[in-house]
C-alpha positions as CSV (number, residue, x, y, z in Angstrom):
1,M,-71.0,79.4,-57.7
2,N,-68.3,77.9,-59.6
3,F,-64.6,77.5,-57.3
4,I,-63.1,79.0,-60.2
5,K,-64.7,82.2,-60.2
6,R,-64.5,82.3,-56.5
7,A,-60.9,82.5,-57.1
8,L,-61.1,85.2,-59.6
9,F,-63.5,87.2,-57.3
10,S,-61.1,86.3,-54.3
11,V,-58.3,88.0,-56.1
12,T,-60.0,90.9,-57.2
13,R,-61.8,91.8,-53.6
14,K,-59.1,91.4,-51.5
15,K,-56.4,93.6,-53.3
16,G,-54.2,94.1,-50.5
17,K,-53.8,90.3,-49.8
18,S,-53.0,89.9,-53.2
19,L,-50.6,93.0,-53.2
20,I,-48.6,91.5,-50.7
21,L,-48.5,88.1,-52.0
22,F,-47.7,89.5,-55.4
23,A,-44.5,91.9,-53.9
24,V,-43.3,88.8,-52.0
25,I,-43.3,86.5,-55.2
26,F,-41.9,89.3,-57.5
27,V,-38.9,90.3,-55.2
28,L,-38.2,86.4,-54.8
29,G,-38.6,85.5,-58.5
30,N,-36.3,88.5,-59.5
31,V,-33.4,87.0,-57.4
32,I,-34.1,83.3,-59.2
33,A,-34.6,84.8,-62.4
34,G,-31.1,86.5,-62.3
35,S,-29.4,83.9,-60.8
36,I,-30.6,81.3,-63.4
37,A,-29.7,84.2,-66.2
38,I,-26.3,84.1,-64.8
39,Q,-25.9,80.4,-64.4
40,Q,-27.7,79.9,-68.1
41,S,-25.1,82.3,-69.9
42,T,-21.9,81.1,-68.1
43,Q,-22.8,77.6,-69.3
44,N,-23.8,78.9,-72.6
45,V,-19.9,80.3,-72.6
46,E,-18.3,77.1,-71.4
47,K,-20.6,75.5,-74.3
48,S,-19.5,78.1,-76.9
49,V,-15.7,78.4,-76.4
50,K,-15.6,74.3,-76.1
51,R,-16.9,74.1,-79.3
52,Q,-14.4,76.3,-80.5
53,L,-11.4,74.5,-79.4
54,G,-12.6,71.3,-80.8
55,G,-12.9,67.7,-79.4
56,M,-9.5,67.0,-79.8
57,A,-7.0,65.0,-77.3
58,T,-3.5,63.6,-76.8
59,I,-1.4,61.6,-74.2
60,Q,1.8,62.9,-72.3
61,L,3.9,62.9,-69.5
62,D,1.9,64.6,-66.4
63,Y,4.3,66.4,-64.9
64,E,2.5,68.6,-63.0
65,N,1.1,65.8,-60.5
66,N,3.9,63.8,-60.4
67,Q,7.4,66.3,-59.4
68,D,8.4,64.0,-57.0
69,E,8.6,61.0,-59.6
70,F,10.9,63.0,-62.0
71,T,12.9,64.2,-59.7
72,K,14.0,60.5,-58.6
73,E,17.8,59.6,-59.5
74,D,16.6,56.1,-60.7
75,F,13.4,57.5,-63.1
76,K,12.9,56.2,-65.9
77,I,10.0,57.1,-68.3
78,E,7.9,53.9,-70.1
79,Q,7.6,55.3,-73.6
80,L,3.8,54.8,-75.3
81,K,3.8,51.7,-77.5
82,V,2.2,52.1,-80.9
83,D,-0.2,49.4,-80.3
84,L,-2.1,51.0,-77.4
85,M,-2.3,54.3,-79.6
86,K,-4.0,52.3,-82.0
87,K,-6.2,50.9,-79.2
88,I,-7.1,53.8,-77.7
89,G,-8.3,54.9,-81.2
90,E,-10.6,52.3,-81.4
91,S,-13.1,54.3,-78.8
92,P,-16.2,54.9,-80.0
93,Y,-15.7,58.3,-79.1
94,V,-13.0,58.8,-82.1
95,K,-13.7,60.0,-85.3
96,Y,-10.1,59.4,-86.1
97,Y,-6.4,59.9,-85.0
98,D,-2.9,59.9,-85.6
99,Y,0.2,59.5,-83.8
100,N,3.7,61.7,-84.9
101,A,7.0,61.8,-84.9
102,V,8.1,65.0,-84.5
103,T,12.5,66.6,-84.4
104,M,13.9,69.8,-85.5
105,A,16.6,70.8,-87.8
106,Q,18.7,73.1,-88.4
107,T,19.3,74.7,-91.8
108,K,21.6,77.5,-93.6
109,E,20.5,77.1,-97.6
110,L,17.1,75.9,-96.9
111,K,15.8,79.5,-95.5
112,S,13.0,79.6,-92.9
113,V,10.2,82.0,-92.3
114,S,12.4,84.3,-89.4
115,L,11.0,86.3,-87.0
116,D,13.0,89.7,-85.3
117,S,15.6,88.0,-83.8
118,E,16.0,90.0,-81.3
119,Q,12.5,89.5,-79.7
120,F,13.0,85.7,-79.9
121,G,16.7,85.1,-79.7
122,G,17.3,83.1,-82.8
123,M,14.6,80.5,-82.0
124,M,12.7,80.5,-85.1
125,E,15.6,78.8,-87.3
126,G,15.4,76.1,-89.0
127,F,12.4,73.7,-89.4
128,T,9.8,71.3,-87.4
129,L,9.6,68.2,-89.1
130,K,6.4,67.0,-88.1
131,G,5.8,63.3,-89.6
132,S,2.4,62.0,-89.6
133,N,0.7,58.1,-89.9
134,Y,-2.8,59.7,-91.4
135,N,-2.1,59.6,-95.1
136,K,-4.9,62.7,-95.2
137,I,-2.9,64.6,-92.5
138,L,-4.6,65.3,-89.4
139,D,-4.1,69.3,-90.1
140,V,-4.9,69.4,-93.1
141,E,-8.9,67.2,-92.1
142,E,-9.1,70.0,-89.1
143,K,-9.0,72.8,-90.8
144,N,-5.4,74.2,-89.0
145,I,-3.8,74.7,-92.8
146,K,-5.3,74.6,-96.2
147,L,-3.8,73.1,-99.2
148,V,-3.7,75.4,-101.8
149,D,-1.2,73.5,-104.2
150,G,-0.5,69.6,-105.1
151,K,-2.1,67.3,-103.0
152,V,-1.7,65.2,-99.3
153,F,0.5,61.4,-99.2
154,T,-0.3,58.2,-100.5
155,Q,-1.1,55.3,-98.0
156,E,1.8,54.0,-99.8
157,D,4.2,57.3,-99.1
158,I,3.3,56.7,-95.6
159,D,4.1,52.8,-95.5
160,N,7.8,52.9,-97.1
161,G,8.7,56.5,-95.8
162,K,9.5,57.7,-98.8
163,N,10.8,61.6,-98.6
164,V,8.0,63.6,-99.8
165,G,6.8,66.6,-98.1
166,L,4.0,69.4,-97.8
167,I,5.9,72.7,-96.5
168,S,4.2,76.2,-96.2
169,S,3.4,78.9,-99.0
170,K,5.8,81.1,-97.6
171,V,9.1,78.9,-96.9
172,A,8.0,78.0,-100.9
173,E,8.1,81.5,-102.1
174,E,11.1,81.7,-99.8
175,N,13.0,79.5,-101.3
176,G,11.6,79.6,-104.9
177,L,10.1,76.3,-104.8
178,S,7.0,74.4,-106.2
179,V,5.1,71.1,-106.4
180,G,6.9,68.7,-107.4
181,D,10.2,70.4,-106.8
182,Q,13.2,68.5,-105.0
183,M,13.9,70.3,-102.0
184,V,17.1,69.9,-100.0
185,M,17.3,70.2,-96.5
186,D,20.8,70.8,-95.5
187,I,20.7,69.8,-91.7
188,R,23.6,71.2,-89.9
189,S,24.8,70.2,-86.2
190,Y,26.4,73.2,-84.1
191,D,28.3,73.3,-81.3
192,Y,29.4,76.0,-79.2
193,T,33.0,77.0,-77.8
194,E,34.4,78.2,-74.6
195,S,33.7,81.7,-76.2
196,G,30.1,81.1,-77.1
197,E,31.1,80.6,-80.5
198,E,28.6,78.5,-82.8
199,K,30.8,76.2,-84.7
200,E,29.4,73.8,-87.4
201,I,30.3,70.2,-86.8
202,F,28.3,68.5,-89.6
203,K,26.1,68.7,-92.2
204,T,23.6,66.1,-93.9
205,D,21.7,67.1,-97.0
206,V,18.2,65.0,-97.4
207,P,16.3,65.4,-100.3
208,I,12.7,66.0,-99.9
209,R,10.3,65.9,-102.8
210,I,7.3,68.6,-102.4
211,V,4.0,67.3,-103.1
212,G,1.6,69.6,-101.2
213,I,1.8,73.5,-100.2
214,F,-0.3,74.6,-97.4
215,E,-1.3,77.9,-95.6
216,P,-2.3,78.3,-92.2
217,T,-5.6,78.5,-91.4
218,T,-6.1,79.0,-87.8
219,V,-3.1,81.2,-87.2
220,E,-3.1,84.8,-88.7
221,M,-0.4,87.7,-88.2
222,K,-2.2,90.1,-86.3
223,D,-1.8,93.8,-87.5
224,K,-0.4,96.4,-85.8
225,E,-4.2,98.1,-85.6
226,N,-5.6,95.1,-83.9
227,K,-2.9,94.7,-81.1
228,K,-4.2,94.3,-77.8
229,N,-0.7,94.4,-76.1
230,E,2.8,93.3,-76.9
231,E,3.2,90.0,-75.6
232,Q,0.2,88.6,-76.8
233,N,1.0,89.7,-80.5
234,Q,4.4,87.9,-80.1
235,N,3.1,84.5,-79.0
236,Q,0.6,85.0,-82.0
237,Q,3.8,85.3,-84.2
238,F,5.5,82.6,-82.2
239,I,2.5,80.3,-83.0
240,S,2.6,81.7,-86.7
241,M,6.4,81.3,-87.3
242,Q,6.3,77.7,-86.2
243,Q,3.0,76.9,-88.2
244,L,4.7,78.6,-91.3
245,N,8.2,76.4,-90.8
246,T,6.4,72.8,-90.2
247,I,7.7,70.6,-93.0
248,Y,4.9,67.5,-92.8
249,L,6.7,64.2,-93.4
250,P,5.6,60.5,-93.5
251,N,6.5,59.1,-89.5
252,K,8.8,56.8,-91.1
253,T,11.0,59.7,-93.0
254,V,11.0,61.3,-89.9
255,L,12.6,58.6,-87.9
256,E,15.5,57.6,-90.3
257,I,15.9,61.3,-90.6
258,N,16.8,61.6,-86.7
259,K,18.8,58.0,-86.8
260,N,20.7,59.2,-89.3
261,Y,21.5,62.4,-88.0
262,T,21.8,60.5,-84.6
263,E,24.5,58.0,-86.2
264,K,26.6,60.9,-87.3
265,L,26.5,62.8,-84.5
266,K,28.0,59.6,-82.8
267,K,30.8,59.2,-85.2
268,V,32.0,63.2,-85.3
269,D,31.1,63.2,-81.6
270,P,30.4,60.8,-79.3
271,N,30.5,62.6,-76.2
272,S,28.0,65.3,-77.3
273,P,25.6,66.3,-74.6
274,Y,22.5,65.9,-77.3
275,L,23.3,62.0,-77.2
276,S,21.2,59.9,-74.9
277,E,20.5,56.5,-74.3
278,D,17.0,56.7,-75.8
279,S,17.7,59.0,-78.6
280,Q,17.3,56.3,-81.1
281,E,13.7,55.2,-79.8
282,E,11.0,55.6,-81.7
283,Y,9.0,58.3,-79.9
284,Y,5.2,59.7,-80.9
285,T,2.8,62.2,-79.8
286,P,-0.6,60.7,-80.5
287,V,-3.5,62.9,-81.4
288,Y,-7.3,62.0,-81.0
289,V,-10.0,63.6,-82.5
290,L,-13.2,62.8,-80.9
291,K,-16.5,62.9,-82.1
292,S,-18.0,65.8,-80.3
293,P,-16.0,68.0,-77.7
294,D,-18.8,67.1,-75.0
295,D,-17.1,63.6,-75.4
296,V,-13.9,65.0,-74.0
297,E,-14.8,63.9,-70.4
298,A,-15.8,60.6,-71.2
299,F,-12.7,59.9,-73.3
300,K,-10.5,60.7,-70.6
301,Q,-12.3,58.7,-68.2
302,E,-11.9,55.1,-70.6
303,T,-8.4,55.9,-71.2
304,Q,-6.7,57.1,-68.0
305,P,-7.1,53.5,-66.9
306,L,-5.1,52.0,-70.1
307,L,-1.9,54.4,-69.4
308,P,1.7,53.8,-68.2
309,K,2.2,55.3,-65.0
310,L,2.8,58.8,-65.2
311,Y,0.5,59.6,-68.3
312,T,-1.9,61.5,-68.5
313,V,-4.9,62.6,-71.2
314,K,-4.8,66.3,-72.2
315,A,-7.7,67.9,-74.4
316,S,-7.8,71.0,-76.6
317,T,-10.7,71.9,-73.9
318,D,-8.4,71.6,-71.1
319,Q,-8.2,75.3,-71.9
320,Y,-11.2,76.9,-71.0
321,E,-10.8,74.7,-67.7
322,Q,-7.2,76.4,-66.7
323,I,-8.3,80.0,-67.5
324,G,-12.0,79.9,-67.7
325,G,-12.0,80.5,-63.3
326,S,-13.9,83.7,-63.5
327,M,-17.3,81.8,-65.4
328,K,-17.0,78.5,-63.0
329,K,-17.2,80.6,-59.7
330,M,-19.9,82.7,-61.1
331,S,-22.0,80.3,-62.2
332,Q,-21.4,78.5,-58.8
333,I,-22.5,81.5,-57.1
334,S,-25.3,81.9,-59.3
335,G,-26.2,77.7,-58.1
336,Y,-26.2,78.6,-54.6
337,V,-28.4,81.9,-55.3
338,V,-30.9,79.7,-56.7
339,M,-30.6,77.0,-54.5
340,I,-30.9,79.7,-51.6
341,A,-34.1,81.8,-53.1
342,V,-35.9,78.5,-53.6
343,I,-35.9,77.5,-50.1
344,A,-36.2,81.1,-48.7
345,T,-39.2,81.1,-51.6
346,L,-40.9,77.6,-50.0
347,L,-40.6,79.4,-46.5
348,I,-41.7,82.8,-47.0
349,I,-44.6,81.6,-49.4
350,S,-45.8,78.9,-47.3
351,L,-45.8,81.1,-43.8
352,V,-47.7,84.2,-46.0
353,V,-50.3,82.0,-47.7
354,L,-50.6,80.5,-44.1
355,L,-51.6,83.5,-42.1
356,F,-54.0,84.6,-45.4
357,M,-55.4,80.9,-44.7
358,R,-56.5,81.2,-41.4
359,D,-57.4,84.7,-41.8
360,R,-60.0,82.9,-44.1
361,K,-61.0,80.1,-41.8
362,H,-64.7,81.5,-41.5
363,E,-64.9,81.8,-45.2
364,L,-63.5,78.5,-46.1
365,G,-65.5,77.0,-43.2
366,I,-68.8,78.6,-45.0
367,Y,-68.1,76.6,-48.2
368,L,-67.4,73.2,-46.5
369,S,-70.5,73.4,-44.1
370,L,-72.7,74.3,-47.4
371,G,-71.4,71.0,-48.7
372,D,-68.5,72.2,-50.9
373,K,-65.9,70.0,-51.8
374,R,-62.5,70.2,-50.0
375,S,-61.1,69.8,-53.4
376,H,-63.0,72.4,-55.0
377,V,-61.7,74.4,-52.0
378,M,-58.2,73.3,-52.4
379,G,-58.6,74.0,-55.8
380,Q,-59.8,77.5,-55.2
381,I,-56.5,78.8,-53.3
382,I,-54.1,76.5,-55.6
383,I,-55.7,79.2,-58.7
384,E,-56.0,82.2,-56.6
385,M,-51.9,81.5,-55.9
386,L,-50.9,80.7,-59.6
387,I,-53.0,83.9,-61.1
388,I,-51.3,86.0,-58.6
389,S,-47.5,84.0,-59.3
390,G,-48.4,83.5,-62.7
391,I,-48.0,87.4,-63.2
392,A,-45.2,88.3,-60.3
393,L,-43.0,85.6,-62.3
394,I,-44.0,86.9,-65.8
395,L,-43.0,90.1,-64.5
396,S,-39.9,89.5,-62.7
397,L,-38.4,87.3,-66.0
398,I,-38.2,90.6,-67.7
399,T,-36.6,92.3,-64.7
400,G,-34.6,89.6,-63.4
401,N,-32.9,89.1,-66.7
402,F,-31.6,92.8,-66.4
403,L,-30.7,92.4,-62.5
404,G,-28.7,89.2,-63.6
405,R,-27.0,91.4,-66.1
406,M,-25.9,94.2,-63.9
407,V,-24.7,91.7,-61.2
408,S,-22.9,89.5,-63.1
409,E,-21.1,92.8,-65.2
410,S,-20.5,94.0,-61.2
411,L,-19.1,90.6,-60.6
412,L,-16.9,90.3,-64.0
413,N,-15.3,94.1,-63.1
414,S,-15.1,93.4,-59.4
415,D,-12.1,91.9,-57.4
416,L,-13.9,89.1,-56.4
417,L,-13.1,86.9,-59.5
418,N,-9.5,88.3,-59.9
419,S,-8.2,85.2,-58.3
420,A,-9.3,82.8,-60.5
421,N,-7.9,85.2,-63.5
422,D,-4.6,85.1,-62.0
423,Q,-4.0,81.6,-62.7
424,A,-3.5,82.1,-66.1
425,N,-4.3,85.4,-68.6
426,M,-3.6,83.7,-71.9
427,L,-3.0,80.1,-72.9
428,I,-1.6,79.2,-76.2
429,G,-2.8,75.3,-78.0
430,I,-1.3,72.7,-75.9
431,D,1.0,70.8,-77.6
432,G,0.0,71.2,-81.1
433,L,-3.7,70.2,-80.2
434,N,-4.6,73.1,-82.0
435,S,-3.0,76.7,-82.8
436,T,-6.1,78.8,-81.1
437,E,-4.7,81.2,-78.7
438,L,-7.8,81.6,-75.7
439,T,-7.4,84.4,-73.8
440,T,-9.3,85.7,-70.1
441,D,-10.5,88.5,-72.3
442,D,-12.1,86.3,-75.0
443,I,-14.0,84.0,-72.7
444,M,-15.4,87.4,-71.0
445,N,-16.2,88.6,-74.4
446,A,-18.4,85.7,-75.4
447,Y,-20.5,86.3,-72.1
448,E,-23.5,87.9,-72.7
449,V,-26.9,87.6,-70.6
450,K,-30.0,87.2,-72.9
451,F,-33.6,85.9,-73.4
452,S,-33.3,82.4,-74.3
453,L,-35.9,79.6,-75.1
454,G,-34.0,77.8,-72.3
455,Y,-34.0,80.7,-69.7
456,I,-37.4,81.2,-70.1
457,I,-38.6,77.6,-69.7
458,T,-36.3,76.8,-66.9
459,Y,-37.6,79.9,-65.0
460,L,-41.0,79.3,-65.3
461,V,-40.5,75.5,-64.0
462,V,-38.5,76.6,-61.2
463,G,-40.9,79.6,-60.2
464,L,-44.0,77.7,-60.7
465,G,-42.9,74.5,-59.3
466,T,-41.7,76.6,-56.3
467,V,-44.9,77.8,-55.8
468,L,-46.8,74.7,-55.9
469,L,-44.6,73.4,-53.5
470,A,-44.9,76.2,-51.3
471,A,-48.9,75.9,-51.5
472,I,-48.6,71.9,-49.7
473,L,-48.8,73.7,-46.2
474,P,-52.0,75.8,-46.5
475,L,-53.3,72.6,-48.2
476,L,-52.8,70.6,-45.5
477,Y,-54.2,73.0,-42.8
478,I,-57.3,73.2,-45.5
479,V,-57.3,69.2,-45.1
480,R,-57.6,69.8,-40.8
481,L,-60.4,72.0,-41.1
482,N,-63.3,70.7,-39.6
483,P,-66.5,73.2,-40.5
484,K,-68.3,72.2,-37.2
485,K,-65.8,73.8,-35.2
486,I,-65.1,77.3,-37.0
487,M,-68.9,78.0,-37.4
488,M,-69.7,77.0,-33.4
């Protein structure tokens, strides 16, 4: 009889042993399937969230890891050079980049969009003047803002530092301005008396021709019905107002405004605490848009050695790294469970099948004594295992997915992962890399255990591979069988 037919008959004839092997593989398969389902789901959450956050990076001082250095009396910061920023921008991972000179301007006649002063203490009065060396404006290209009227800068505007700018539609509406109008920024300097009263020191007028009007796209005010909590809503409003009260200008224009302001302040109040040795230095914040969020780590490794001491690379995807602790912990746990389950499966199946082989040694000895090849006998055992394990693995593929869903929900709702959540409940886009407000709830809501082609393939490869490895010990037993001794 053909060894393949013998394998089929053996499985159906010895139902008890087949059921035992089926039960063992089914139980262990559920553990493996559930763990793989959790692991792949957490990895999918990470990929999905990071894709939403985008691949943007900046260079900034690393306060977190250099606290001792920053507290030294003779401490001095080495400014980033423009040449270095440009060199980093030539990286193969960079799609395009910009470096921005940023300053604040308090105004009175030019009205900004305001928030409730009791909540924010007047923090949103005035404007953020954001310079650009990239004439297309990085925020427009990244769809953080949408140009609704006019145009962006020309290269000539950037090179010559012309007094041209983009304002938000809310600011334009508040001041009755439109594209082509000459807007006058009445930049004012204030001091405070001993009684705490605000006192105006001087005012300087800066004419700006409006070339474009924008609206934020990634920052929206939340309706009251959609409020998750008051704190989150306030943070969202703060980001909204900051974006709406941003005026985009060429870098040279921002630096010139800042220079004139500082020189006037020196004349009026030379002892002002707002004056410092480096107040006249050109300071830029670089922003690099990478070709893919997957390039972030490679870009960091390439860039870090080029940076001056105390500087580090920060990326938009760091938000996930800081508050996605629950997902990482769960992925690690599931990874350990997969390894333990695979090892346990190898040992248990090997021993169970080996015990069955010892009971069948007379049967196997007869096959060999009748002239059947050892390879055929080994093939029969492998086919028997594959038939039983195949059915068990397919069934556990379904039940294991449900098991993984229930276990992961229990873990997320338990105190086991709370330590990771306690690190940060919410993180708002860092240093203007993006204006996405990412919360732990967003990450939890993105988590979903479901069937996918990747999950099915991974599980079947791991499951069948484990079963075949477990067959090595029984096959070695067959190789060592001596039919003469068995039949004597």
